N, C-alpha and C positions, 0 to 999 in steps of 0.2 A: 445535374444528376448526382455527381459526387457529393455535393453539399447536402442533398436530400438523404443520401445513404449515411453520411457522417452524422447528420442530425438524428436519424433513426437509431444509429449505434449509441449515441449519447443517451437517448431515451431508454434504450434497453439497459444500459449500464446503471441508470439511476433508478429504475423502477422494479427490476426483477427481484423475486423472492430468493434469498440465498438457499442453495442446495444443502443437503444433509451433510455432505462430506467435505465441503470446502470453506475456507475462511481467508480474510484479507489481512495483510500486514502493511501498515503505512508508516512512513517516516516524514516528519514535518519540523522544519526549523521555524519556531514560533516568533522569533525576533523579540528578545527582551520582554518576555511575557511575565507578568501582566502590565508592566509600567509603560511600555512604549505606546505612543498615540496611534490611532484615535481611541477615545474612551469606550467606544461601543464595539470593540473587537469581539467580545463574546457572542454578540448577535451575528456577526459575520462568520465566526467559527461554526455556529449552529447551522448556517446556510450550507457550508461546505460539508459538514458531517451528516446533515440530513440527506444530502445528495449522494455522498460516498461514505457510508458508515464503516469505519474500520473495526475489525474484530480485535486486532492488536495494533496499538498506536504507540510508536516510539517518537519522542520529541526531544529537541534540544533548545537551549536558551530559556529554560525555566529559571526564574530568579530566586524562588523561595518556597518553603513548604506551604505558605498561604497561597501562593500562586498556583502550586500544584493542586491544592484543594479547590481553588476557584475554577480551574479548567474542568475538574471532575464534577463539581456540584452545579456550576452555572452553565456548562456547555454539554458535556457528555451525558450527564444524568438529569438534565433539566426536565425531561418528560417522563423518564422511567429509570429506575435504579438498576442499570444493566452492567455498569463498568466498575472496576476497582483499579487501584494504582499500587505500585510498589512504594516502599518507603522512600521519601525524598532524603537523599544524603548530600550534604554540602560538599562542594568540590574539594578534594583532598590534595590536588596537584598544584594549586596556586591560590591566590586570594580572589580570583574571579568568582563572581556570584552566579555565573551561568552554568546550568547543569542539565543532565539528561534524565529521562524517566520513561517508564513504560506504563501504559494503561491497557486494560484487557477486559474482554467480556467475561465476567465471573461465572456466567452460566455455561461457558464453553471451555474455560481453562482454569487450572489451579496454578498459582504461583508457588513453586517449590523452593526456589533459592534465588539469591542475587549476589553479584560480585562487583567490586569496584577495582578497576585497574588504573593505578596512578601513572601519569605520564609527565613529560616536562612542561605541559601547558594546561590541559584539562583532562579530567578522568574519562575513561571509557567504561560504560556501565553495561553489565551483562545480566540477563534474567533467564532463569530456567522455568519454562512453562510446561505443564502436562495437559494433554487433551482429555476432556471429559467424555469418555466413551464407555460402552457397555463392558469392555474388557480392560478397563483402566487398572484394576487391581492385579490382574494376572498377566497382562501384556500391555504395559503402559507405552504411550507414544509421547516422547518428550521433544521439545523444541527449545534451542538456545537462541536468544535474540540479543543483539548488542546495539547500543546507540552511541555514536561518537560525534565529535565536533573538532576537526583538525584545525591547525593554525592557518590563519587567513593570509592573503596577500602574496604577491609575486616576489621573486628574488631567491637566490640560492640559499640564503640563511633560513628563509621560511620553508623552502622545500626540504631542507635537512630536518627542521623541527617536525614537519609532517611525517617524514620517514621515521624519526625517533618515536613518535607517538604510535604509529602502526607497529613498529618493532616491539614496543611494550606489549601490544596485544598479541602478536604472533608468538612471542616468547611464552605465552600462557597455553598455547595449543597443545603442547606436549602433555598437559594435565588433563586433557579431555579424552573421552572415549573416541578413537579415530572414526567410529561409525556414527558419531553424533550428527543430528540435523541442526544446522546452524545458519542463521540469517544475520548478516552484518550490515548495519545501516549507518548513515551519517551524512552530515554536511562535511564532505571531505576536502572542500576548497582546492580541488585539483584542477589544473588547467589542461593537462594532457595525461593520457594513459602511459606515457613514457617516464613519468615522475617516479622517483625511487620509492615513494610511499605506496603507489599503486602496484608497482612491480613486486614489492615485498608482500603486499596483501594478497596478490594473486599468484605468488610463486608456487610452482608445482612441487617444490621440495618441502613445502609446509606439511606438517602432520595432517592438517585438514586443508584441502585446496578450495579456494573460493573462486566463483565464476560470476561474471556479469550475465544475467539471464538473456540479455539482448545481444551479447557478444559484439559490442560496439565500442571497443577501445579505440582511441585515436586522439588527435589534437582537437579537443572539444572547443576550446575558448575562441570566440569570435569566428567560428567556422560554421557556415550555413549548412554544411553537410549533416550537422548534428542539431539543427534548429528545433527539431521535434523533441529533443532531449533536454533543452535548456531549462534550468530551474531558477535562475537568478540573472538579473534582478527584475522583479515584477513591476518595477517603477522606473520610469525614465529619469525621474528626479526625486530626491528625498525631501525637497523643500516643503511639500504639503504636510510632511510629518516631522517638521522641526529639525530636519537633518538627521533623524534616526534611521539607520539602515542604509543600504546602498542604492544608488541610482544607476543610470546608464542603460536601462532596458535589458531585454532578454538576450543574453549572449554567452552564458556560462553554464556548463553542466557540473554543478557543485554537489548536488544531492544524489546519493546512490543507495541502491539496495543490491547487495551481493549475497549469493547463497552457496552453501557447501555443495561440492560436486555431486554428492549422493542425492540431493534434492532435484537434480536434473536427470536422474535415472529412474528406472521403473521400480521405485521404492514404496514401502507402505505409506510414506509421506513424501510428497513431491510438488514441484513447481508446476503450475498450469501454464502450458505454452500460450503465449499471446496475452498474458494477464498483467504485464508490466506497463503501468501508466504513469505519465507525468501529468498530474491532474491540473487542468486549466490551460495546458499548452496546446494550441491548435496547429502548431507547426508552421506558423506564418508571422511571427512576431519579433523578428530579429531587430534588436536595439530599440524596441518599443515597449511601452507599458503593456502589461498583459491585458488590460481592459481597453486598449486602443480599438477604435471601431474598425480599423483595418485588419485586426486580428480575429475576424469573425470565423466561426466554424462550429464544430459540434459542442464545444464548451460555451455555454451561454454567457451573455453579458452580465447577467445577475451573478452567476458564479464567479466570473472573472473580476467583477467589481469587489466581491467579498474577498477574494484572494489578494487583490491589490491593497485592500484596507488592512488585512491581517499582518502581512509580512512581506519582506523583500524576496522570499523564497517560495517556490511551489512545493506541495507535497508530492511524494512518489509512493506508488502502491503496487503490490503483487498479490496474487492469489495462490494459496497452497491447497492441496487436496489430500485427503487421507482415505485409506481403505476402510477405516472404521467410522461409522456415522457418529457425529457428535450428538450427545444426549439432549442438547438444548433446543432441538428443532421444535418450533412452535406447533401446537396442536392444529390440525387442519380445520378450517372453518368454511362455511358456505361462501363467505366473501372471497376466499382464495380461489375457489372454483376448481382448480386442478391440483394434482399432486403426483409424485412419482412413487408408486407402491413398492418398487424394488430398488429405490435409490436413484440418484441422478448421475451415476457413472455408467456410461454406455460403451459396449464393445460392438457386438453385431446387431443389437436391437435395444430399444428403449420402450418401456411401457408408461403411458400417461393415462391417468384415471380421473374420473369426475368425482368430486366431493358430493356427498349426499345432498340433494336439493339444489345442486349447482344449476345455474341457468346458462352455462357455457355450452355452445353448440359446435364451435369449430376453433381451430387454432392454426397459426402459421409458424414455421421454423426459420430462423435467421442465423447467419454466421456473424462473426465479429466485424465484418466489413459492412454489415447492414443489408446484405443480399439475402432475399428470400430463397430458400432451397427446398421447401416442402410446405404443403398445406393439407389439412385433414378435417373431415366432418365426423362428429360422433354419431349422427343419425339416432338410432335407438340404442347404441352400445354404451356401456358404462365405462369402458376403457378401450384404448387403442394401442397397438404396438407398431412402432415405425422401424423400418430397416435402416440401421445406421452403419452397416458394414462398409459402405463406400465413402462415408464421411471422412474427411481428413481429421486427424487428431486436433483437439482444441476445444474452445468454449462455444456453445450454441444457446439460443434463446427461444423459448416457447412463448408466443404471444397469443393469448386467447382473445376471442371477440368480446369478452367481458371479464373484467377483473385484472389483477396484477400478473406480470410476466414471471416466468421461471427460467432458471438457467440449468443446463446440463453439460457434462463434460464427456467428450468422446476420446477414448484411449486407443 
């Protein structure tokens, strides 16, 4: 029964139509992109992004401006020109050719500015994005996103280097508005939440305090208590890839998304509870390749095969929601069937309406565990109101009897 619910949950996550007020932020270590084998990684990246399309994508291990353009043209915009990227800036901290970059939905965000923070190893790259809303000119909502790639490997000297890199970042926080909305992402290469770098990043004395939305600090490495959070390595051996990347199987939580404390509050922009995902991790793959048949679960073998081919890391993703609807919402069509006439943020109630000429007759409501909690029939009505007062806060899914699903958020 649990497997059936998990499979349903994955279906919901991969097919729903995004609501008007929310968007996804994803971080992904692409592993020496584009030079690392295999040669068909763009095809595999399309598989992942088709299933889990990010609105803001932060990446590390980009090798060149041409590689940055390749990801944009051959993967993200292969079907439709939706994304833009910031300028690729070569690493200023060392001779390493691995760099970070942001890609974003240009119909949803404007890129206002970017910054490069030099460190002892690799730059930390920051980007200021502004949401495209009806009140953008008079009441703009801005989001600062950072991408990082800390020093790898165990040992006290490497731990100190990771700390120094994070300290270079936290030293810049005094320059920011203390009320800024900030998302910090990266391949942090941390083995435990007790490392100096993590303690520095999450210190409550910082001008802006960062939190793990999952609140699961601990001794992550080789600890099955955190098996569902492991992001590396997707491969038990790097031999099929000519030794590029790490092997050893899934046993480390290296990739993180942290958010400023105000994003966890009842703010005009905020984190959606329960929306942090380690994409491809079924929570049962300790020390195995992510596509091992024993790692079955809601994430399909097709998706896990693609992730295995792309990188030795898994992507991580969160959802943020705004009080202001984004202007990029696609026009409603009969093929969509249903829509939310008053938005997809619910408190005591939520209204669901039929698109003109829609053939939808009924729908069901599911929570993020894949459990059905309601079902309704339209009969002769053009819209229905459901009572959400007793729903716990979180993400829910409307599954019609015909057409794509929709997502709403209960506050």
